[in-house]
Backbone as numpy.savetxt, mean C-alpha at the origin, in Angstrom:
# Nx Ny Nz CAx CAy CAz Cx Cy Cz
40.12 -2.25 86.71 40.24 -0.92 86.11 39.37 -0.86 84.87
38.55 0.13 84.78 37.58 0.25 83.66 38.30 0.72 82.40
38.01 0.00 81.29 38.63 0.38 80.01 37.92 1.58 79.41
38.68 2.43 78.81 38.13 3.66 78.23 37.74 3.42 76.78
36.55 3.91 76.43 36.07 3.76 75.03 36.94 4.56 74.09
37.19 3.97 72.95 38.06 4.61 71.96 37.23 5.32 70.90
37.54 6.54 70.67 36.80 7.34 69.68 37.39 7.08 68.30
36.56 6.73 67.30 37.07 6.46 65.95 37.60 7.72 65.31
38.58 7.49 64.42 39.13 8.60 63.66 38.06 9.20 62.76
38.23 10.49 62.42 37.22 11.18 61.59 37.12 10.59 60.19
38.26 10.19 59.65 38.22 9.65 58.30 37.64 8.26 58.26
37.40 7.65 59.44 36.77 6.33 59.49 35.27 6.42 59.65
34.77 7.63 59.89 33.33 7.80 60.12 32.61 7.86 58.79
31.56 7.06 58.60 30.78 7.06 57.34 30.04 8.36 57.20
30.08 8.93 56.01 29.46 10.22 55.77 27.96 10.10 55.61
27.47 8.93 55.22 26.04 8.78 55.03 25.35 8.67 56.37
24.19 9.24 56.43 23.40 9.19 57.66 22.47 8.00 57.61
22.34 7.31 58.76 21.39 6.19 58.84 20.71 6.25 60.19
19.72 5.41 60.32 18.93 5.45 61.55 19.71 4.88 62.74
20.83 4.23 62.48 21.62 3.64 63.56 22.67 4.60 64.09
22.79 5.77 63.50 23.80 6.72 63.96 23.51 7.16 65.38
22.20 7.37 65.65 21.84 7.83 66.98 22.13 6.76 68.03
22.01 5.50 67.65 22.31 4.43 68.60 23.80 4.38 68.92
24.62 4.70 67.91 26.07 4.63 68.11 26.58 5.82 68.90
26.06 7.00 68.58 26.47 8.22 69.28 25.32 8.68 70.16
25.21 8.22 71.37 24.14 8.61 72.30 24.58 9.85 73.06
23.53 10.49 73.65 23.79 11.73 74.38 24.58 11.47 75.66
24.41 10.26 76.23 25.07 10.00 77.51 26.44 9.40 77.32
26.96 9.43 76.11 28.28 8.86 75.86 29.35 9.77 76.49
30.10 9.21 77.37 31.17 9.98 78.02 32.50 9.47 77.52
33.21 10.32 76.92 34.49 9.94 76.33 35.57 10.87 76.88
36.57 10.30 77.32 37.70 11.08 77.81 38.70 11.26 76.68
38.83 12.47 76.27 39.71 12.77 75.16 41.07 13.14 75.73
42.12 12.49 75.27 43.45 12.71 75.79 44.17 13.82 75.06
43.84 14.01 73.80 44.56 15.01 73.02 43.61 16.03 72.45
44.10 17.24 72.22 43.28 18.30 71.64 42.84 17.95 70.24
43.68 17.18 69.54 43.33 16.81 68.16 42.07 15.96 68.11
41.98 14.97 69.04 40.80 14.10 69.06 39.57 14.87 69.50
39.74 15.86 70.43 38.60 16.66 70.86 38.04 17.48 69.71
38.89 18.04 68.91 38.43 18.83 67.77 37.70 17.95 66.75
38.26 16.78 66.54 37.61 15.86 65.59 36.23 15.47 66.07
36.10 15.16 67.33 34.79 14.75 67.88 33.80 15.90 67.82
34.27 17.12 68.16 33.38 18.28 68.11 32.90 18.55 66.69
33.82 18.42 65.75 33.44 18.64 64.33 32.41 17.61 63.87
32.60 16.39 64.37 31.63 15.35 63.99 30.27 15.61 64.61
30.23 16.07 65.83 28.97 16.36 66.48 28.24 17.48 65.75
28.97 18.51 65.29 28.33 19.58 64.55 27.80 19.07 63.21
28.58 18.23 62.58 28.14 17.68 61.27 26.90 16.83 61.43
26.88 16.02 62.55 25.71 15.16 62.78 24.48 15.97 63.08
24.62 17.05 63.87 23.47 17.90 64.20 22.94 18.58 62.95
23.85 19.04 62.08 23.41 19.70 60.83 22.71 18.71 59.92
23.22 17.51 59.89 22.66 16.50 58.98 21.27 16.07 59.42
21.01 16.10 60.74 19.72 15.65 61.27 18.63 16.70 61.10
19.01 17.95 60.80 18.02 19.03 60.74 16.99 18.76 59.65
15.75 18.80 60.00 14.68 18.66 59.01 14.41 17.23 58.59
15.06 16.25 59.20 14.85 14.85 58.81 14.09 14.16 59.92
13.02 13.54 59.57 12.20 12.80 60.53 12.24 11.33 60.17
12.78 10.52 61.01 12.82 9.09 60.70 11.40 8.52 60.63
11.22 7.61 59.74 9.90 6.99 59.54 10.07 5.48 59.54
9.29 4.82 60.31 9.35 3.36 60.40 8.17 2.77 59.65
8.46 1.93 58.73 7.41 1.28 57.94 7.32 -0.19 58.30
6.12 -0.62 58.44 5.89 -2.03 58.71 5.84 -2.79 57.39
6.43 -3.94 57.35 6.37 -4.72 56.09 4.93 -5.08 55.75
4.65 -4.99 54.45 3.29 -5.32 54.00 3.02 -6.80 54.15
1.83 -7.07 54.56 1.42 -8.45 54.71 1.23 -9.10 53.34
1.66 -10.32 53.18 1.43 -10.98 51.89 -0.04 -11.16 51.61
-0.37 -11.16 50.36 -1.76 -11.33 49.96 -2.28 -12.69 50.42
-3.58 -12.73 50.71 -4.19 -13.98 51.17 -4.08 -15.06 50.12
-4.26 -14.67 48.87 -4.21 -15.66 47.81 -2.83 -16.28 47.72
-1.78 -15.48 47.94 -0.42 -15.99 47.89 -0.17 -16.94 49.05
-0.71 -16.59 50.24 -0.58 -17.47 51.40 -1.25 -18.81 51.15
-2.44 -18.75 50.57 -3.17 -19.99 50.28 -2.41 -20.85 49.30
-1.80 -20.20 48.31 -1.05 -20.96 47.32 0.14 -21.66 47.96
0.83 -20.96 48.88 1.97 -21.56 49.57 1.52 -22.73 50.43
0.43 -22.53 51.17 -0.08 -23.60 52.02 -0.48 -24.81 51.21
-1.08 -24.57 50.05 -1.50 -25.68 49.20 -0.31 -26.48 48.72
0.75 -25.78 48.34 1.96 -26.47 47.89 2.57 -27.28 49.01
2.62 -26.70 50.21 3.20 -27.40 51.37 2.41 -28.65 51.69
1.08 -28.54 51.68 0.23 -29.69 52.00 0.41 -30.79 50.98
0.44 -30.41 49.72 0.60 -31.42 48.66 1.92 -32.13 48.79
3.00 -31.37 49.05 4.31 -31.98 49.18 4.36 -32.92 50.37
3.69 -32.54 51.45 3.68 -33.42 52.62 2.89 -34.70 52.34
1.78 -34.54 51.62 0.98 -35.72 51.30 1.74 -36.68 50.40
2.58 -36.14 49.55 3.37 -37.01 48.67 4.31 -37.90 49.47
4.74 -37.42 50.64 5.68 -38.20 51.45 5.01 -39.27 52.29
3.69 -39.23 52.40 2.98 -40.22 53.21 2.88 -41.54 52.46
3.21 -42.61 53.12 3.13 -43.92 52.49 1.69 -44.34 52.27
1.47 -45.08 51.23 0.14 -45.59 50.93 -0.67 -44.69 50.03
-0.15 -43.52 49.75 -0.85 -42.60 48.85 -0.19 -42.65 47.49
-0.97 -42.96 46.51 -0.45 -43.07 45.14 -0.15 -41.68 44.60
1.12 -41.50 44.18 1.50 -40.19 43.65 0.77 -39.87 42.36
0.33 -40.91 41.68 -0.37 -40.66 40.42 -1.74 -40.04 40.63
-2.24 -40.11 41.87 -3.55 -39.51 42.14 -3.51 -38.00 42.17
-2.30 -37.43 42.33 -2.16 -35.98 42.32 -2.17 -35.47 40.89
-2.76 -34.31 40.73 -2.74 -33.73 39.40 -1.40 -33.06 39.15
-0.99 -33.13 37.93 0.28 -32.53 37.52 0.03 -31.22 36.80
1.12 -30.57 36.40 0.99 -29.33 35.64 0.25 -29.55 34.33
0.50 -30.72 33.72 -0.16 -31.02 32.45 -1.66 -31.17 32.64
-2.05 -31.79 33.79 -3.49 -31.93 34.06 -4.15 -30.57 34.23
-3.45 -29.68 34.90 -4.01 -28.35 35.12 -4.13 -27.58 33.82
-3.12 -27.69 32.98 -3.14 -26.97 31.71 -4.17 -27.53 30.76
-4.43 -28.84 30.87 -5.42 -29.44 29.98 -6.81 -28.87 30.21
-7.07 -28.39 31.44 -8.37 -27.79 31.71 -8.42 -26.34 31.24
-7.27 -25.75 31.08 -7.22 -24.36 30.66 -7.05 -24.24 29.16
-6.11 -25.02 28.63 -5.81 -24.98 27.21 -6.43 -26.18 26.52
-7.26 -25.94 25.56 -7.91 -27.00 24.80 -7.27 -27.07 23.43
-6.70 -28.22 23.12 -6.05 -28.40 21.83 -7.08 -28.73 20.77
-7.06 -27.99 19.72 -7.98 -28.22 18.61 -7.20 -28.18 17.31
-7.64 -29.00 16.37 -7.03 -28.98 15.05 -7.51 -27.76 14.28
-6.58 -27.08 13.65 -6.90 -25.88 12.89 -6.80 -26.20 11.41
-7.89 -25.99 10.73 -7.91 -26.23 9.29 -7.38 -24.99 8.58
-6.34 -25.17 7.80 -5.75 -24.08 7.04 -6.13 -24.22 5.58
-6.57 -23.17 5.02 -6.94 -23.18 3.61 -6.34 -21.97 2.93
-5.82 -22.17 1.75 -5.21 -21.09 0.99 -6.25 -20.39 0.14
-6.25 -19.09 0.23 -7.20 -18.29 -0.54 -6.40 -17.41 -1.48
-6.62 -17.58 -2.74 -5.93 -16.78 -3.73 -6.74 -15.52 -4.01
-6.10 -14.40 -3.82 -6.74 -13.12 -4.08 -6.37 -12.67 -5.49
-7.34 -12.61 -6.32 -7.11 -12.21 -7.70 -7.58 -10.78 -7.88
-6.68 -9.92 -8.21 -7.03 -8.52 -8.43 -7.56 -8.35 -9.84
-8.75 -7.87 -9.91 -9.35 -7.68 -11.23 -8.58 -6.61 -12.00
-8.31 -6.95 -13.23 -7.57 -6.00 -14.08 -8.42 -4.76 -14.32
-7.80 -3.63 -14.17 -8.52 -2.38 -14.37 -8.82 -2.20 -15.86
-10.03 -1.78 -16.13 -10.41 -1.54 -17.52 -9.76 -0.26 -18.00
-8.99 -0.39 -19.08 -8.28 0.77 -19.60 -9.21 1.72 -20.34
-10.20 1.14 -21.05 -11.17 1.95 -21.79 -12.58 1.44 -21.47
-13.49 2.39 -21.29 -14.89 2.04 -21.00 -15.79 2.70 -22.04
-16.63 1.88 -22.63 -17.49 2.36 -23.72 -18.43 3.46 -23.23
-18.61 4.48 -24.09 -19.50 5.60 -23.77 -20.73 5.61 -24.66
-20.54 5.91 -25.95 -21.68 5.98 -26.86 -21.20 5.87 -28.31
-22.16 5.73 -29.22 -21.86 5.61 -30.65 -22.60 6.71 -31.42
-21.87 7.37 -32.30 -22.48 8.34 -33.21 -22.02 8.01 -34.64
-22.83 8.38 -35.61 -22.54 8.06 -37.02 -22.12 9.34 -37.74
-21.02 9.26 -38.50 -20.49 10.43 -39.20 -19.98 10.03 -40.59
-19.80 11.05 -41.44 -19.02 10.88 -42.66 -17.69 11.59 -42.44
-16.62 10.91 -42.80 -15.27 11.44 -42.54 -14.54 11.60 -43.87
-13.98 12.77 -44.10 -13.22 13.06 -45.32 -11.89 13.70 -44.94
-10.90 13.52 -45.81 -9.65 14.22 -45.54 -9.81 15.69 -45.91
-8.85 16.50 -45.57 -9.06 17.95 -45.73 -9.12 18.38 -47.20
-8.82 17.50 -48.14 -9.01 17.82 -49.57 -10.39 17.38 -50.06
-11.21 16.91 -49.14 -12.58 16.47 -49.41 -12.66 15.10 -50.13
-11.62 14.31 -50.05 -11.74 12.94 -50.54 -12.59 12.15 -49.57
-13.49 11.35 -50.10 -14.40 10.54 -49.29 -13.78 9.17 -48.99
-14.27 8.54 -47.95 -13.85 7.18 -47.60 -14.90 6.21 -48.15
-14.44 5.22 -48.86 -15.35 4.25 -49.46 -14.85 2.84 -49.20
-15.79 1.91 -49.01 -15.47 0.51 -48.75 -15.41 -0.24 -50.08
-14.32 -0.95 -50.28 -14.16 -1.79 -51.47 -13.92 -3.23 -51.01
-14.74 -4.15 -51.52 -14.64 -5.55 -51.14 -14.33 -6.40 -52.37
-13.39 -7.30 -52.22 -13.02 -8.25 -53.26 -12.97 -9.63 -52.62
-13.99 -10.41 -52.94 -14.12 -11.74 -52.35 -14.08 -11.63 -50.82
-13.05 -12.20 -50.20 -12.98 -12.15 -48.74 -12.16 -10.97 -48.23
-11.66 -10.18 -49.11 -10.84 -9.04 -48.72 -11.66 -7.75 -48.79
-11.41 -6.88 -47.82 -12.07 -5.57 -47.79 -11.03 -4.53 -47.43
-11.16 -3.37 -48.05 -10.24 -2.29 -47.74 -10.98 -0.96 -47.82
-10.43 0.03 -47.16 -11.01 1.37 -47.14 -10.11 2.27 -47.98
-10.73 2.95 -48.96 -9.96 3.81 -49.87 -10.49 5.24 -49.78
-9.68 6.19 -50.26 -10.07 7.60 -50.29 -10.13 8.06 -51.75
-11.27 8.64 -52.13 -11.45 9.11 -53.50 -12.49 10.21 -53.54
-12.53 10.93 -54.66 -13.53 11.98 -54.83 -14.80 11.34 -55.38
-15.93 11.69 -54.73 -17.22 11.17 -55.17 -18.16 12.35 -55.41
-18.91 12.28 -56.53 -19.88 13.32 -56.86 -21.14 12.66 -57.42
-22.23 13.46 -57.41 -23.49 12.99 -58.00 -23.97 11.72 -57.34
-24.39 10.78 -58.21 -24.93 9.53 -57.69 -23.85 8.67 -57.01
-22.60 8.90 -57.36 -21.51 8.10 -56.76 -21.32 8.40 -55.26
-21.90 9.49 -54.83 -21.74 9.86 -53.44 -22.32 8.81 -52.50
-23.23 7.98 -53.07 -23.83 6.93 -52.25 -22.80 5.87 -51.85
-21.66 5.85 -52.53 -20.60 4.89 -52.18 -19.83 5.31 -50.92
-20.02 6.52 -50.53 -19.29 7.00 -49.34 -19.70 6.22 -48.10
-18.71 5.76 -47.39 -18.97 4.98 -46.18 -19.34 5.90 -45.02
-20.30 5.43 -44.26 -20.65 6.12 -43.02 -19.96 5.38 -41.88
-19.39 6.16 -41.01 -18.52 5.59 -39.98 -19.20 5.65 -38.61
-19.25 4.49 -37.95 -19.68 4.44 -36.55 -18.50 4.86 -35.66
-18.67 5.97 -35.02 -17.62 6.45 -34.12 -18.04 6.12 -32.68
-17.38 5.12 -32.11 -17.65 4.73 -30.72 -16.67 5.46 -29.80
-17.20 6.23 -28.90 -16.34 6.97 -27.97 -16.20 6.20 -26.66
-15.06 6.40 -25.99 -14.75 5.67 -24.75 -14.21 6.64 -23.70
-14.39 6.21 -22.46 -13.74 6.90 -21.34 -12.42 6.19 -21.07
-11.37 6.95 -20.89 -10.05 6.38 -20.62 -9.78 6.35 -19.12
-9.00 5.35 -18.69 -8.63 5.27 -17.27 -7.82 6.49 -16.86
-7.02 7.00 -17.81 -6.27 8.24 -17.57 -6.74 9.27 -18.59
-7.74 10.03 -18.25 -8.33 10.97 -19.22 -7.33 12.02 -19.70
-7.48 12.36 -20.97 -6.70 13.43 -21.58 -7.66 14.22 -22.47
-7.87 15.48 -22.11 -8.86 16.29 -22.84 -8.47 16.48 -24.30
-7.20 16.31 -24.62 -6.76 16.50 -25.99 -6.80 15.21 -26.81
-7.02 14.09 -26.15 -7.07 12.80 -26.84 -8.32 12.05 -26.40
-9.23 11.83 -27.34 -10.46 11.12 -27.02 -10.40 9.73 -27.65
-10.44 8.66 -26.87 -10.38 7.32 -27.43 -11.65 6.99 -28.23
-11.47 6.47 -29.44 -12.61 6.09 -30.29 -12.25 4.81 -31.04
-13.27 4.10 -31.49 -13.12 3.04 -32.48 -13.92 3.45 -33.70
-13.46 3.02 -34.88 -14.08 3.43 -36.14 -14.54 2.20 -36.91
-15.85 2.09 -37.07 -16.43 0.95 -37.78 -17.25 1.39 -38.97
-17.42 0.48 -39.92 -18.23 0.77 -41.11 -19.69 0.47 -40.79
-20.54 1.48 -40.93 -21.96 1.29 -40.64 -22.55 0.22 -41.57
-23.43 -0.59 -41.01 -24.06 -1.66 -41.79 -23.20 -2.91 -41.90
-22.07 -2.95 -41.24 -21.21 -4.14 -41.26 -20.59 -4.31 -39.87
-19.78 -5.36 -39.73 -19.06 -5.59 -38.48 -17.57 -5.33 -38.65
-17.23 -4.55 -39.66 -15.83 -4.24 -39.95 -15.37 -3.00 -39.19
-14.19 -3.12 -38.59 -13.60 -2.00 -37.83 -12.15 -1.82 -38.26
-11.72 -0.56 -38.23 -10.32 -0.27 -38.50 -9.46 -0.85 -37.37
-8.39 -1.53 -37.79 -7.60 -2.33 -36.86 -6.13 -2.15 -37.18
-5.31 -2.01 -36.16 -3.86 -1.82 -36.36 -3.12 -3.10 -36.00
-2.27 -3.53 -36.88 -1.44 -4.71 -36.63 -0.02 -4.40 -37.06
0.90 -5.27 -36.67 2.31 -5.02 -36.98 2.86 -6.11 -37.89
3.44 -5.71 -39.00 4.22 -6.60 -39.84 5.66 -6.10 -39.73
6.23 -5.60 -40.78 7.50 -4.90 -40.63 7.26 -3.52 -40.02
6.20 -2.88 -40.45 5.76 -1.60 -39.90 4.29 -1.73 -39.53
3.79 -0.83 -38.68 2.36 -0.86 -38.36 1.51 -0.74 -39.62
0.47 -1.57 -39.68 -0.40 -1.62 -40.85 -1.84 -1.41 -40.42
-2.61 -0.66 -41.23 -4.03 -0.43 -40.98 -4.84 -1.35 -41.88
-5.80 -2.04 -41.29 -6.64 -2.94 -42.07 -8.04 -2.95 -41.48
-8.93 -3.68 -42.11 -10.29 -3.86 -41.62 -10.43 -5.26 -41.04
-11.07 -5.34 -39.89 -11.24 -6.64 -39.25 -12.67 -6.75 -38.74
-13.24 -7.94 -38.88 -14.62 -8.16 -38.47 -14.68 -8.47 -36.98
-15.60 -7.80 -36.30 -15.79 -7.99 -34.85 -17.27 -8.20 -34.59
-17.60 -9.28 -33.87 -19.00 -9.58 -33.58 -19.62 -8.49 -32.70
-18.96 -8.13 -31.61 -19.46 -7.09 -30.71 -18.26 -6.40 -30.08
-17.91 -5.27 -30.61 -16.72 -4.58 -30.14 -16.87 -4.05 -28.72
-18.11 -3.89 -28.27 -18.34 -3.38 -26.92 -17.88 -4.37 -25.85
-17.74 -5.64 -26.22 -17.32 -6.66 -25.26 -15.80 -6.77 -25.15
-15.09 -6.15 -26.06 -13.63 -6.21 -26.01 -13.10 -5.26 -24.94
-12.03 -5.69 -24.27 -11.44 -4.87 -23.22 -9.92 -4.94 -23.28
-9.31 -3.91 -22.78 -7.86 -3.85 -22.57 -7.06 -4.26 -23.80
-6.23 -5.31 -23.69 -5.34 -5.68 -24.79 -6.10 -6.08 -26.04
-7.27 -6.70 -25.87 -8.05 -7.09 -27.04 -8.62 -5.87 -27.76
-8.91 -4.83 -27.01 -9.52 -3.64 -27.60 -8.47 -2.67 -28.14
-7.28 -2.70 -27.57 -6.27 -1.69 -27.88 -5.97 -1.53 -29.38
-5.85 -2.60 -30.19 -5.55 -2.39 -31.62 -6.64 -1.64 -32.38
-7.85 -1.58 -31.81 -8.96 -0.89 -32.48 -9.08 0.57 -32.04
-8.36 0.94 -31.01 -8.50 2.28 -30.42 -7.62 3.29 -31.17
-8.24 4.46 -31.42 -7.52 5.61 -31.97 -7.81 6.82 -31.09
-6.81 7.64 -30.91 -7.00 8.88 -30.16 -7.35 10.00 -31.14
-8.58 10.48 -31.00 -9.05 11.58 -31.85 -8.60 12.90 -31.24
-7.86 13.66 -32.03 -7.35 14.95 -31.56 -7.78 16.06 -32.51
-8.12 17.18 -31.95 -8.53 18.34 -32.75 -7.29 19.11 -33.18
-7.21 19.44 -34.47 -6.06 20.16 -35.04 -6.53 21.52 -35.53
-5.94 22.56 -34.99 -6.25 23.94 -35.42 -7.73 24.28 -35.31
-8.40 23.69 -34.35 -9.83 23.96 -34.11 -10.72 23.69 -35.33
-10.22 22.88 -36.25 -10.98 22.67 -37.48 -10.93 21.22 -37.95
-9.77 20.63 -37.88 -9.58 19.27 -38.37 -9.40 18.30 -37.19
-9.43 17.02 -37.56 -9.22 15.96 -36.57 -8.17 14.98 -37.09
-7.39 14.47 -36.17 -6.42 13.42 -36.52 -6.71 12.20 -35.65
-6.26 11.02 -36.12 -6.53 9.76 -35.43 -5.21 9.02 -35.22
-4.74 9.05 -33.99 -3.47 8.39 -33.64 -3.74 6.99 -33.10
-2.97 6.02 -33.55 -3.12 4.65 -33.08 -2.71 4.54 -31.61
-3.58 3.91 -30.79 -3.23 3.69 -29.39 -2.21 2.56 -29.25
-2.27 1.59 -30.17 -1.33 0.47 -30.13 0.05 0.86 -30.62
0.10 1.83 -31.53 1.36 2.29 -32.11 1.44 3.82 -32.02
1.78 4.34 -30.86 1.84 5.80 -30.69 2.77 6.44 -31.72
2.31 7.59 -32.23 3.09 8.30 -33.24 2.72 7.95 -34.66
1.82 6.95 -34.82 1.32 6.57 -36.15 -0.14 7.01 -36.28
-0.48 7.59 -37.45 -1.79 8.19 -37.66 -2.46 7.61 -38.90
-3.80 7.61 -38.85 -4.57 7.26 -40.06 -4.26 8.31 -41.12
-3.92 7.85 -42.32 -3.46 8.78 -43.38 -4.05 8.38 -44.73
-4.23 9.37 -45.58 -4.67 9.13 -46.96 -3.60 9.63 -47.93
-3.56 8.99 -49.07 -2.60 9.39 -50.10 -3.12 10.62 -50.84
-2.20 11.37 -51.39 -2.61 12.49 -52.23 -3.19 12.01 -53.56
-2.89 10.77 -53.88 -3.46 10.17 -55.08 -4.86 9.65 -54.78
-5.68 9.60 -55.79 -7.06 9.15 -55.62 -7.14 7.62 -55.68
-8.16 7.13 -54.99 -8.48 5.71 -54.98 -7.34 4.84 -54.39
-6.63 5.41 -53.43 -5.58 4.67 -52.73 -6.09 4.24 -51.35
-5.55 3.14 -50.88 -5.99 2.60 -49.59 -5.57 3.52 -48.45
-6.46 3.63 -47.49 -6.16 4.38 -46.27 -5.10 3.60 -45.49
-4.09 4.29 -45.00 -2.95 3.62 -44.37 -2.62 4.24 -43.01
-1.61 3.63 -42.39 -1.10 4.12 -41.11 0.32 4.63 -41.32
0.53 5.91 -41.05 1.82 6.53 -41.32 2.32 7.29 -40.09
3.64 7.41 -39.97 4.18 8.18 -38.84 3.84 9.65 -38.96
3.85 10.32 -37.84 3.42 11.72 -37.79 4.28 12.63 -38.66
5.55 12.32 -38.77 6.45 13.20 -39.51 6.42 12.96 -41.02
5.53 12.09 -41.48 5.42 11.86 -42.93 4.81 13.09 -43.60
5.47 13.60 -44.63 5.02 14.82 -45.29 4.27 14.55 -46.60
4.13 13.30 -46.97 3.49 12.95 -48.24 2.01 12.67 -48.05
1.68 11.90 -47.03 0.29 11.51 -46.78 -0.43 12.59 -45.97
-1.75 12.56 -46.10 -2.60 13.54 -45.40 -3.13 12.92 -44.11
-3.03 13.65 -43.02 -3.44 13.10 -41.72 -4.52 13.94 -41.03
-5.00 14.96 -41.68 -6.05 15.80 -41.11 -7.38 15.49 -41.80
-8.43 15.33 -40.97 -9.74 14.93 -41.49 -10.83 15.88 -41.01
-11.91 15.88 -41.80 -13.11 16.65 -41.45 -14.20 15.65 -41.07
-14.79 15.85 -39.89 -15.86 14.97 -39.43 -17.18 15.72 -39.58
-18.05 15.18 -40.40 -19.37 15.78 -40.61 -20.44 14.86 -40.04
-21.53 15.43 -39.54 -22.63 14.58 -39.09 -23.26 13.84 -40.26
-23.85 12.68 -39.98 -24.48 11.88 -41.03 -25.72 12.59 -41.54
-25.82 12.77 -42.84 -26.99 13.43 -43.44 -28.14 12.44 -43.64
């Protein structure tokens, strides 16, 4: 007696479609359905399968052939391994991974040397030019050089007639600043005919003195800073000289005659800080 094929339940049927579905459900499959329930399930599945197949064309792809180079590499490995098993052949005659790498990678000694990169210090002030002037305070007191043995000082006094020849002529060296300020022009002030320059130093308070310099043009940055004064125009008529080393301190003269030129804070109301710069006659 021939056994009847059993139709799988609907919930056991995989919903995904594959190329083997057609092999499982062929057109010549004859199934005897005993119950109406199984007939409905089979019919529903046939409709679902027909709908799922619409517009789908199966495509068979052949596996790609391995590259020739890969085949050769495999054959070479197989041959080498077989040769290793043959008696009488020295295994040391075969090249190893290290031998192969030695032909590719060449070991060389690398000389390491430390190089120190020194950044050149930026010049804060750069020399421009020198002009000669006579400088007086706004009361017309002249600046005169007084020397006593090894000491020299600059004083302010009134000079007339033949005494006017005692008036010092000042070398005004102008500089370009790294950070320009149109209201402040960097200058150094030297006594013409000598190597003496006005110089700012600190004791208890900033002090103005004269110091001899062989060549002030060679001084830079910190060495030059004590000699630098910022020349500023006051009321479009006078000039003031502020110390670059001690901001807020200015070259000042006493209201008394024949007193030494000093360095005083800006808020000092006793000393005079405004000067007249005249060209050298």
